[in-house]
MIZAPA-608535 format. One record per residue: residue number from 1; residue in three letters; x negated, y negated, z negated of N, C-alpha, C, O in turn. Coordinates in steps of 0.2 Angstrom, whole numbers. Layout:
<num NUM, residu ALA, neast X, nnorth Y, nup Z, caeast X, canorth Y, caup Z, ceast X, cnorth Y, cup Z, oeast X, onorth Y, oup Z>
...
***
This chain:
<num 1, residu UNK, neast -43, nnorth -228, nup -41, caeast -45, canorth -230, caup -33, ceast -47, cnorth -237, cup -33, oeast -45, onorth -241, oup -36>
<num 2, residu UNK, neast -52, nnorth -236, nup -28, caeast -54, canorth -245, caup -29, ceast -53, cnorth -250, cup -22, oeast -50, onorth -247, oup -17>
<num 3, residu UNK, neast -55, nnorth -255, nup -21, caeast -55, canorth -258, caup -15, ceast -57, cnorth -251, cup -9, oeast -60, onorth -247, oup -11>
<num 4, residu UNK, neast -54, nnorth -251, nup -2, caeast -58, canorth -249, caup 2, ceast -64, cnorth -250, cup 4, oeast -67, onorth -254, oup 0>
<num 5, residu UNK, neast -69, nnorth -249, nup 9, caeast -73, canorth -249, caup 12, ceast -73, cnorth -255, cup 16, oeast -76, onorth -260, oup 16>
<num 6, residu UNK, neast -68, nnorth -254, nup 21, caeast -66, canorth -259, caup 26, ceast -66, cnorth -266, cup 23, oeast -69, onorth -270, oup 26>
<num 7, residu UNK, neast -60, nnorth -266, nup 17, caeast -58, canorth -273, caup 14, ceast -65, cnorth -276, cup 10, oeast -67, onorth -282, oup 9>
<num 8, residu UNK, neast -69, nnorth -270, nup 7, caeast -76, canorth -273, caup 4, ceast -81, cnorth -277, cup 9, oeast -84, onorth -283, oup 8>
<num 9, residu UNK, neast -81, nnorth -274, nup 13, caeast -85, canorth -274, caup 18, ceast -82, cnorth -283, cup 22, oeast -87, onorth -287, oup 22>
<num 10, residu UNK, neast -76, nnorth -286, nup 25, caeast -74, canorth -291, caup 25, ceast -74, cnorth -295, cup 21, oeast -73, onorth -300, oup 23>
<num 11, residu UNK, neast -74, nnorth -295, nup 15, caeast -75, canorth -299, caup 7, ceast -82, cnorth -303, cup 9, oeast -85, onorth -308, oup 10>
<num 12, residu UNK, neast -85, nnorth -296, nup 8, caeast -92, canorth -300, caup 7, ceast -94, cnorth -305, cup 13, oeast -96, onorth -311, oup 14>
<num 13, residu UNK, neast -91, nnorth -300, nup 17, caeast -94, canorth -303, caup 25, ceast -94, cnorth -309, cup 23, oeast -99, onorth -313, oup 21>
<num 14, residu UNK, neast -84, nnorth -310, nup 23, caeast -84, canorth -317, caup 20, ceast -87, cnorth -322, cup 17, oeast -87, onorth -328, oup 19>
<num 15, residu UNK, neast -89, nnorth -319, nup 12, caeast -93, canorth -326, caup 6, ceast -87, cnorth -322, cup 0, oeast -92, onorth -321, oup -4>
<num 16, residu UNK, neast -84, nnorth -320, nup -2, caeast -78, canorth -318, caup -6, ceast -79, cnorth -313, cup -11, oeast -75, onorth -313, oup -17>
<num 17, residu UNK, neast -83, nnorth -310, nup -10, caeast -86, canorth -302, caup -15, ceast -89, cnorth -306, cup -21, oeast -91, onorth -312, oup -19>
<num 18, residu UNK, neast -90, nnorth -306, nup -25, caeast -92, canorth -308, caup -29, ceast -93, cnorth -305, cup -35, oeast -90, onorth -308, oup -40>
<num 19, residu UNK, neast -97, nnorth -298, nup -40, caeast -98, canorth -291, caup -46, ceast -98, cnorth -296, cup -52, oeast -101, onorth -293, oup -56>
<num 20, residu UNK, neast -96, nnorth -302, nup -54, caeast -98, canorth -306, caup -60, ceast -93, cnorth -305, cup -63, oeast -87, onorth -306, oup -61>
<num 21, residu UNK, neast -94, nnorth -301, nup -70, caeast -90, canorth -300, caup -73, ceast -87, cnorth -307, cup -77, oeast -91, onorth -312, oup -78>
<num 22, residu UNK, neast -81, nnorth -305, nup -78, caeast -77, canorth -311, caup -79, ceast -72, cnorth -306, cup -86, oeast -68, onorth -301, oup -85>
<num 23, residu UNK, neast -74, nnorth -308, nup -92, caeast -70, canorth -307, caup -98, ceast -63, cnorth -310, cup -95, oeast -59, onorth -307, oup -93>
<num 24, residu UNK, neast -62, nnorth -316, nup -96, caeast -55, canorth -320, caup -94, ceast -51, cnorth -317, cup -91, oeast -46, onorth -313, oup -94>
<num 25, residu UNK, neast -53, nnorth -318, nup -84, caeast -50, canorth -310, caup -81, ceast -49, cnorth -304, cup -85, oeast -44, onorth -305, oup -88>
<num 26, residu UNK, neast -51, nnorth -301, nup -85, caeast -51, canorth -295, caup -86, ceast -44, cnorth -295, cup -92, oeast -39, onorth -291, oup -92>
<num 27, residu UNK, neast -46, nnorth -300, nup -96, caeast -41, canorth -299, caup -100, ceast -34, cnorth -301, cup -98, oeast -29, onorth -297, oup -100>
<num 28, residu UNK, neast -32, nnorth -308, nup -92, caeast -26, canorth -306, caup -90, ceast -27, cnorth -301, cup -85, oeast -21, onorth -301, oup -82>
<num 29, residu UNK, neast -31, nnorth -295, nup -82, caeast -25, canorth -288, caup -79, ceast -23, cnorth -284, cup -84, oeast -18, onorth -281, oup -83>
<num 30, residu UNK, neast -28, nnorth -284, nup -92, caeast -23, canorth -283, caup -98, ceast -20, cnorth -285, cup -99, oeast -15, onorth -281, oup -101>
<num 31, residu UNK, neast -17, nnorth -292, nup -99, caeast -12, canorth -294, caup -101, ceast -4, cnorth -292, cup -98, oeast 2, onorth -292, oup -101>
<num 32, residu UNK, neast -6, nnorth -291, nup -89, caeast -2, canorth -290, caup -86, ceast 1, cnorth -282, cup -86, oeast 6, onorth -280, oup -83>
<num 33, residu UNK, neast -5, nnorth -278, nup -89, caeast -2, canorth -270, caup -90, ceast -4, cnorth -268, cup -84, oeast 0, onorth -265, oup -81>
<num 34, residu UNK, neast -14, nnorth -270, nup -80, caeast -12, canorth -270, caup -75, ceast -20, cnorth -264, cup -77, oeast -24, onorth -266, oup -81>
<num 35, residu UNK, neast -22, nnorth -257, nup -74, caeast -29, canorth -253, caup -76, ceast -32, cnorth -258, cup -70, oeast -30, onorth -261, oup -66>
<num 36, residu UNK, neast -38, nnorth -258, nup -72, caeast -44, canorth -261, caup -72, ceast -47, cnorth -260, cup -64, oeast -50, onorth -264, oup -60>
<num 37, residu UNK, neast -47, nnorth -254, nup -64, caeast -46, canorth -247, caup -59, ceast -46, cnorth -248, cup -53, oeast -50, onorth -248, oup -48>
<num 38, residu UNK, neast -39, nnorth -250, nup -55, caeast -34, canorth -252, caup -47, ceast -37, cnorth -256, cup -41, oeast -37, onorth -262, oup -42>
<num 39, residu UNK, neast -38, nnorth -255, nup -36, caeast -35, canorth -260, caup -29, ceast -36, cnorth -270, cup -32, oeast -41, onorth -274, oup -32>
<num 40, residu UNK, neast -29, nnorth -267, nup -34, caeast -23, canorth -274, caup -36, ceast -31, cnorth -279, cup -39, oeast -33, onorth -284, oup -36>
<num 41, residu UNK, neast -35, nnorth -274, nup -45, caeast -36, canorth -280, caup -51, ceast -44, cnorth -279, cup -50, oeast -47, onorth -283, oup -53>
<num 42, residu UNK, neast -47, nnorth -273, nup -46, caeast -52, canorth -276, caup -41, ceast -52, cnorth -283, cup -35, oeast -57, onorth -286, oup -33>
<num 43, residu UNK, neast -48, nnorth -282, nup -34, caeast -49, canorth -288, caup -29, ceast -48, cnorth -294, cup -33, oeast -51, onorth -299, oup -31>
<num 44, residu UNK, neast -43, nnorth -294, nup -38, caeast -42, canorth -303, caup -41, ceast -49, cnorth -301, cup -46, oeast -50, onorth -306, oup -49>
<num 45, residu UNK, neast -51, nnorth -297, nup -47, caeast -59, canorth -297, caup -54, ceast -65, cnorth -300, cup -48, oeast -69, onorth -304, oup -49>
<num 46, residu UNK, neast -65, nnorth -298, nup -43, caeast -73, canorth -300, caup -39, ceast -72, cnorth -303, cup -32, oeast -76, onorth -302, oup -27>
<num 47, residu UNK, neast -65, nnorth -308, nup -33, caeast -66, canorth -312, caup -29, ceast -68, cnorth -318, cup -30, oeast -66, onorth -318, oup -36>
<num 48, residu UNK, neast -70, nnorth -322, nup -28, caeast -71, canorth -331, caup -29, ceast -67, cnorth -337, cup -28, oeast -68, onorth -343, oup -30>
<num 49, residu UNK, neast -64, nnorth -334, nup -25, caeast -57, canorth -338, caup -23, ceast -51, cnorth -342, cup -26, oeast -49, onorth -340, oup -32>
<num 50, residu UNK, neast -48, nnorth -345, nup -25, caeast -42, canorth -350, caup -27, ceast -36, cnorth -344, cup -24, oeast -32, onorth -341, oup -27>
<num 51, residu UNK, neast -38, nnorth -345, nup -19, caeast -32, canorth -341, caup -14, ceast -34, cnorth -338, cup -10, oeast -41, onorth -337, oup -10>
<num 52, residu UNK, neast -32, nnorth -336, nup -5, caeast -33, canorth -330, caup 2, ceast -27, cnorth -333, cup 7, oeast -21, onorth -332, oup 7>
<num 53, residu UNK, neast -30, nnorth -336, nup 13, caeast -30, canorth -337, caup 19, ceast -27, cnorth -329, cup 18, oeast -28, onorth -325, oup 14>
<num 54, residu UNK, neast -19, nnorth -328, nup 26, caeast -21, canorth -324, caup 29, ceast -14, cnorth -323, cup 32, oeast -10, onorth -328, oup 34>
<num 55, residu UNK, neast -12, nnorth -315, nup 34, caeast -7, canorth -317, caup 43, ceast -3, cnorth -326, cup 43, oeast -3, onorth -330, oup 47>
<num 56, residu UNK, neast 0, nnorth -327, nup 37, caeast 4, canorth -332, caup 38, ceast 7, cnorth -336, cup 33, oeast 11, onorth -341, oup 33>
<num 57, residu UNK, neast 2, nnorth -333, nup 27, caeast 5, canorth -337, caup 21, ceast -6, cnorth -338, cup 17, oeast -11, onorth -337, oup 19>
<num 58, residu UNK, neast -2, nnorth -340, nup 9, caeast -9, canorth -337, caup 6, ceast -6, cnorth -335, cup 0, oeast 0, onorth -336, oup -1>
<num 59, residu UNK, neast -11, nnorth -328, nup -5, caeast -10, canorth -328, caup -9, ceast -16, cnorth -328, cup -12, oeast -22, onorth -328, oup -10>
<num 60, residu UNK, neast -11, nnorth -328, nup -22, caeast -16, canorth -332, caup -27, ceast -21, cnorth -325, cup -30, oeast -21, onorth -319, oup -30>
<num 61, residu UNK, neast -27, nnorth -331, nup -31, caeast -31, canorth -324, caup -35, ceast -29, cnorth -324, cup -43, oeast -31, onorth -328, oup -48>
<num 62, residu UNK, neast -25, nnorth -321, nup -42, caeast -19, canorth -319, caup -48, ceast -22, cnorth -320, cup -56, oeast -17, onorth -322, oup -60>
<num 63, residu UNK, neast -28, nnorth -320, nup -58, caeast -30, canorth -322, caup -66, ceast -32, cnorth -330, cup -65, oeast -30, onorth -334, oup -69>
<num 64, residu UNK, neast -35, nnorth -331, nup -60, caeast -38, canorth -338, caup -57, ceast -31, cnorth -340, cup -61, oeast -33, onorth -342, oup -66>
<num 65, residu UNK, neast -23, nnorth -341, nup -59, caeast -19, canorth -344, caup -57, ceast -14, cnorth -343, cup -66, oeast -11, onorth -347, oup -70>
<num 66, residu UNK, neast -15, nnorth -337, nup -68, caeast -13, canorth -336, caup -76, ceast -20, cnorth -340, cup -81, oeast -19, onorth -344, oup -85>
<num 67, residu UNK, neast -24, nnorth -339, nup -79, caeast -29, canorth -344, caup -82, ceast -27, cnorth -351, cup -83, oeast -25, onorth -353, oup -89>
<num 68, residu UNK, neast -27, nnorth -354, nup -75, caeast -27, canorth -359, caup -74, ceast -20, cnorth -366, cup -73, oeast -20, onorth -372, oup -72>
<num 69, residu UNK, neast -14, nnorth -361, nup -73, caeast -7, canorth -364, caup -69, ceast -4, cnorth -361, cup -77, oeast -7, onorth -360, oup -83>
<num 70, residu UNK, neast 3, nnorth -360, nup -74, caeast 8, canorth -358, caup -78, ceast 10, cnorth -351, cup -75, oeast 16, onorth -349, oup -74>
<num 71, residu UNK, neast 5, nnorth -348, nup -74, caeast 9, canorth -341, caup -69, ceast 13, cnorth -336, cup -73, oeast 17, onorth -332, oup -71>
<num 72, residu UNK, neast 14, nnorth -337, nup -82, caeast 16, canorth -329, caup -84, ceast 24, cnorth -335, cup -83, oeast 29, onorth -331, oup -82>
<num 73, residu UNK, neast 26, nnorth -340, nup -82, caeast 30, canorth -342, caup -84, ceast 34, cnorth -343, cup -77, oeast 40, onorth -344, oup -77>
<num 74, residu UNK, neast 30, nnorth -343, nup -72, caeast 32, canorth -341, caup -66, ceast 34, cnorth -333, cup -63, oeast 36, onorth -331, oup -58>
<num 75, residu UNK, neast 33, nnorth -329, nup -67, caeast 32, canorth -323, caup -66, ceast 42, cnorth -322, cup -70, oeast 46, onorth -320, oup -67>
<num 76, residu UNK, neast 40, nnorth -326, nup -76, caeast 51, canorth -325, caup -78, ceast 53, cnorth -326, cup -73, oeast 55, onorth -321, oup -70>
<num 77, residu UNK, neast 52, nnorth -336, nup -72, caeast 57, canorth -336, caup -67, ceast 58, cnorth -333, cup -60, oeast 64, onorth -332, oup -58>
<num 78, residu UNK, neast 52, nnorth -332, nup -58, caeast 56, canorth -326, caup -50, ceast 58, cnorth -321, cup -53, oeast 64, onorth -320, oup -51>
<num 79, residu UNK, neast 56, nnorth -317, nup -57, caeast 59, canorth -310, caup -60, ceast 67, cnorth -313, cup -61, oeast 72, onorth -310, oup -59>
<num 80, residu UNK, neast 69, nnorth -321, nup -65, caeast 76, canorth -321, caup -65, ceast 80, cnorth -322, cup -58, oeast 85, onorth -319, oup -57>
<num 81, residu UNK, neast 78, nnorth -328, nup -55, caeast 79, canorth -330, caup -47, ceast 82, cnorth -326, cup -44, oeast 87, onorth -326, oup -43>
<num 82, residu UNK, neast 75, nnorth -320, nup -44, caeast 78, canorth -315, caup -37, ceast 82, cnorth -309, cup -41, oeast 85, onorth -304, oup -38>
<num 83, residu UNK, neast 83, nnorth -309, nup -49, caeast 83, canorth -303, caup -53, ceast 79, cnorth -298, cup -49, oeast 81, onorth -293, oup -45>
<num 84, residu UNK, neast 72, nnorth -299, nup -50, caeast 67, canorth -295, caup -49, ceast 67, cnorth -288, cup -56, oeast 68, onorth -290, oup -61>
<num 85, residu UNK, neast 66, nnorth -282, nup -55, caeast 63, canorth -278, caup -60, ceast 56, cnorth -281, cup -63, oeast 52, onorth -284, oup -60>
<num 86, residu UNK, neast 56, nnorth -280, nup -71, caeast 50, canorth -282, caup -74, ceast 44, cnorth -281, cup -71, oeast 40, onorth -285, oup -72>
<num 87, residu UNK, neast 44, nnorth -277, nup -66, caeast 37, canorth -273, caup -66, ceast 35, cnorth -278, cup -60, oeast 29, onorth -278, oup -59>
<num 88, residu UNK, neast 37, nnorth -280, nup -56, caeast 35, canorth -285, caup -49, ceast 32, cnorth -295, cup -53, oeast 34, onorth -300, oup -56>
<num 89, residu UNK, neast 27, nnorth -294, nup -50, caeast 26, canorth -299, caup -50, ceast 24, cnorth -304, cup -46, oeast 19, onorth -300, oup -44>
<num 90, residu UNK, neast 23, nnorth -311, nup -42, caeast 24, canorth -313, caup -36, ceast 15, cnorth -315, cup -38, oeast 12, onorth -316, oup -43>
<num 91, residu UNK, neast 15, nnorth -315, nup -29, caeast 8, canorth -313, caup -28, ceast 3, cnorth -323, cup -23, oeast -2, onorth -325, oup -20>
<num 92, residu UNK, neast 11, nnorth -325, nup -24, caeast 12, canorth -331, caup -22, ceast 14, cnorth -336, cup -23, oeast 13, onorth -336, oup -30>
<num 93, residu UNK, neast 17, nnorth -343, nup -20, caeast 21, canorth -346, caup -26, ceast 28, cnorth -345, cup -22, oeast 32, onorth -349, oup -25>
<num 94, residu UNK, neast 31, nnorth -342, nup -16, caeast 34, canorth -342, caup -16, ceast 37, cnorth -346, cup -11, oeast 43, onorth -345, oup -10>
<num 95, residu UNK, neast 34, nnorth -351, nup -8, caeast 34, canorth -359, caup -4, ceast 39, cnorth -355, cup 2, oeast 40, onorth -350, oup 2>
<num 96, residu UNK, neast 40, nnorth -360, nup 6, caeast 46, canorth -358, caup 12, ceast 50, cnorth -352, cup 13, oeast 50, onorth -349, oup 19>
<num 97, residu UNK, neast 55, nnorth -350, nup 6, caeast 56, canorth -347, caup 5, ceast 54, cnorth -339, cup 7, oeast 58, onorth -335, oup 11>
<num 98, residu UNK, neast 51, nnorth -337, nup 6, caeast 48, canorth -327, caup 5, ceast 41, cnorth -329, cup 0, oeast 40, onorth -335, oup -3>
<num 99, residu UNK, neast 38, nnorth -323, nup 2, caeast 33, canorth -323, caup -4, ceast 32, cnorth -313, cup -4, oeast 35, onorth -309, oup 0>
<num 100, residu UNK, neast 26, nnorth -312, nup -9, caeast 24, canorth -305, caup -7, ceast 24, cnorth -306, cup -16, oeast 22, onorth -311, oup -18>
<num 101, residu UNK, neast 26, nnorth -300, nup -20, caeast 26, canorth -297, caup -26, ceast 23, cnorth -291, cup -24, oeast 23, onorth -287, oup -19>
<num 102, residu UNK, neast 21, nnorth -289, nup -32, caeast 15, canorth -284, caup -34, ceast 20, cnorth -279, cup -37, oeast 26, onorth -282, oup -38>
<num 103, residu UNK, neast 21, nnorth -275, nup -38, caeast 24, canorth -268, caup -43, ceast 19, cnorth -265, cup -44, oeast 15, onorth -262, oup -40>
<num 104, residu UNK, neast 19, nnorth -268, nup -51, caeast 12, canorth -265, caup -57, ceast 11, cnorth -259, cup -59, oeast 6, onorth -256, oup -61>
<num 105, residu UNK, neast 17, nnorth -256, nup -60, caeast 17, canorth -249, caup -63, ceast 16, cnorth -243, cup -55, oeast 15, onorth -237, oup -56>
<num 106, residu UNK, neast 19, nnorth -247, nup -48, caeast 16, canorth -241, caup -42, ceast 12, cnorth -243, cup -39, oeast 12, onorth -238, oup -35>
<num 107, residu UNK, neast 7, nnorth -248, nup -37, caeast 5, canorth -253, caup -33, ceast 6, cnorth -253, cup -28, oeast 1, onorth -253, oup -24>
<num 108, residu UNK, neast 15, nnorth -254, nup -24, caeast 17, canorth -256, caup -22, ceast 18, cnorth -264, cup -19, oeast 20, onorth -267, oup -24>
<num 109, residu UNK, neast 18, nnorth -266, nup -15, caeast 19, canorth -274, caup -13, ceast 25, cnorth -276, cup -8, oeast 26, onorth -274, oup -2>
<num 110, residu UNK, neast 30, nnorth -279, nup -12, caeast 34, canorth -281, caup -7, ceast 36, cnorth -286, cup -4, oeast 35, onorth -290, oup -9>
<num 111, residu UNK, neast 39, nnorth -288, nup -1, caeast 41, canorth -296, caup 2, ceast 46, cnorth -296, cup 5, oeast 49, onorth -292, oup 9>
<num 112, residu UNK, neast 47, nnorth -301, nup 3, caeast 53, canorth -304, caup 1, ceast 54, cnorth -309, cup 4, oeast 49, onorth -313, oup 5>
<num 113, residu UNK, neast 62, nnorth -312, nup 6, caeast 61, canorth -319, caup 11, ceast 69, cnorth -322, cup 5, oeast 71, onorth -317, oup 2>
<num 114, residu UNK, neast 72, nnorth -325, nup 4, caeast 79, canorth -327, caup 1, ceast 84, cnorth -325, cup 8, oeast 80, onorth -325, oup 13>
<num 115, residu UNK, neast 89, nnorth -325, nup 9, caeast 94, canorth -321, caup 7, ceast 95, cnorth -314, cup 9, oeast 94, onorth -310, oup 4>
<num 116, residu UNK, neast 96, nnorth -313, nup 13, caeast 98, canorth -307, caup 16, ceast 90, cnorth -300, cup 14, oeast 89, onorth -293, oup 14>
<num 117, residu UNK, neast 87, nnorth -302, nup 15, caeast 80, canorth -297, caup 12, ceast 84, cnorth -296, cup 5, oeast 86, onorth -290, oup 3>
<num 118, residu UNK, neast 83, nnorth -299, nup 2, caeast 83, canorth -302, caup -7, ceast 87, cnorth -298, cup -7, oeast 85, onorth -293, oup -11>
<num 119, residu UNK, neast 94, nnorth -296, nup -5, caeast 100, canorth -293, caup -6, ceast 101, cnorth -289, cup -4, oeast 105, onorth -285, oup -7>
<num 120, residu UNK, neast 96, nnorth -285, nup 1, caeast 95, canorth -278, caup 2, ceast 92, cnorth -277, cup -4, oeast 95, onorth -275, oup -8>
<num 121, residu UNK, neast 85, nnorth -279, nup -4, caeast 83, canorth -275, caup -10, ceast 87, cnorth -274, cup -17, oeast 85, onorth -269, oup -20>
<num 122, residu UNK, neast 92, nnorth -278, nup -19, caeast 93, canorth -280, caup -26, ceast 99, cnorth -274, cup -28, oeast 100, onorth -272, oup -33>
<num 123, residu UNK, neast 101, nnorth -273, nup -19, caeast 107, canorth -266, caup -19, ceast 102, cnorth -260, cup -17, oeast 105, onorth -256, oup -14>
<num 124, residu UNK, neast 94, nnorth -259, nup -18, caeast 90, canorth -254, caup -16, ceast 92, cnorth -251, cup -11, oeast 92, onorth -245, oup -12>
<num 125, residu UNK, neast 92, nnorth -254, nup -5, caeast 92, canorth -256, caup 0, ceast 85, cnorth -258, cup 6, oeast 85, onorth -258, oup 12>
<num 126, residu UNK, neast 81, nnorth -260, nup 2, caeast 75, canorth -262, caup 3, ceast 69, cnorth -260, cup 3, oeast 67, onorth -265, oup 6>
<num 127, residu UNK, neast 64, nnorth -256, nup 0, caeast 58, canorth -253, caup 0, ceast 54, cnorth -257, cup 0, oeast 54, onorth -260, oup 5>
<num 128, residu UNK, neast 48, nnorth -258, nup -5, caeast 42, canorth -262, caup -2, ceast 38, cnorth -259, cup 5, oeast 36, onorth -254, oup 7>
<num 129, residu UNK, neast 36, nnorth -266, nup 8, caeast 35, canorth -262, caup 14, ceast 26, cnorth -261, cup 14, oeast 23, onorth -261, oup 19>
<num 130, residu UNK, neast 24, nnorth -260, nup 9, caeast 18, canorth -257, caup 9, ceast 12, cnorth -253, cup 0, oeast 11, onorth -255, oup -5>
<num 131, residu UNK, neast 11, nnorth -246, nup 4, caeast 12, canorth -241, caup -1, ceast 7, cnorth -243, cup -6, oeast 9, onorth -241, oup -11>
<num 132, residu UNK, neast 2, nnorth -246, nup -5, caeast -3, canorth -247, caup -8, ceast -6, cnorth -255, cup -7, oeast -5, onorth -259, oup -2>
<num 133, residu UNK, neast -9, nnorth -257, nup -13, caeast -15, canorth -265, caup -13, ceast -18, cnorth -267, cup -7, oeast -18, onorth -272, oup -4>
<num 134, residu UNK, neast -23, nnorth -259, nup -6, caeast -27, canorth -259, caup 1, ceast -24, cnorth -260, cup 8, oeast -27, onorth -262, oup 13>
<num 135, residu UNK, neast -17, nnorth -257, nup 6, caeast -13, canorth -255, caup 13, ceast -11, cnorth -262, cup 15, oeast -10, onorth -264, oup 21>
<num 136, residu UNK, neast -8, nnorth -268, nup 10, caeast -5, canorth -270, caup 10, ceast -12, cnorth -275, cup 12, oeast -12, onorth -276, oup 18>
<num 137, residu UNK, neast -20, nnorth -279, nup 10, caeast -21, canorth -282, caup 12, ceast -26, cnorth -281, cup 18, oeast -27, onorth -287, oup 20>
<num 138, residu UNK, neast -28, nnorth -276, nup 21, caeast -29, canorth -274, caup 28, ceast -23, cnorth -276, cup 33, oeast -24, onorth -276, oup 40>
<num 139, residu UNK, neast -17, nnorth -278, nup 30, caeast -13, canorth -280, caup 35, ceast -14, cnorth -288, cup 36, oeast -13, onorth -291, oup 41>
<num 140, residu UNK, neast -15, nnorth -291, nup 26, caeast -13, canorth -298, caup 24, ceast -19, cnorth -301, cup 27, oeast -18, onorth -307, oup 30>
<num 141, residu UNK, neast -25, nnorth -298, nup 27, caeast -32, canorth -301, caup 32, ceast -34, cnorth -298, cup 40, oeast -39, onorth -298, oup 43>
<num 142, residu UNK, neast -28, nnorth -296, nup 43, caeast -25, canorth -292, caup 49, ceast -34, cnorth -288, cup 51, oeast -37, onorth -290, oup 56>
<num 143, residu UNK, neast -35, nnorth -284, nup 47, caeast -39, canorth -278, caup 47, ceast -37, cnorth -271, cup 50, oeast -41, onorth -266, oup 51>
<num 144, residu UNK, neast -30, nnorth -271, nup 51, caeast -28, canorth -268, caup 54, ceast -29, cnorth -265, cup 61, oeast -26, onorth -260, oup 63>
***
């Protein structure tokens, strides 16, 4: 499963798509345990921006942040602070008391906010809002 054609078209038109192979970016995906053929990997490997602006926030190019910031420490901190399972990794800095998380096992995307949403998730009552990364990105970039 690759990026949807709708997403590819949007990213190309926005000047954000770049097929240049970057070994260090591929190593990040391997270190995170993410299949290179997933939409999540394809998005992070073949886009040339550090962050992406969407509906009401920004998300990371996870590869760039993993190489150039304390992203791996951030994963541990957020998993601990929010009591998230290990498979969830942040897609943003969780500023403004909310943020998005990618499930590296299922490909689902979860939006959490401090307070009720986080409590509901911890109790198993809140499920990820997007079933796959393409669906999330199409919503995020308002392509739906």
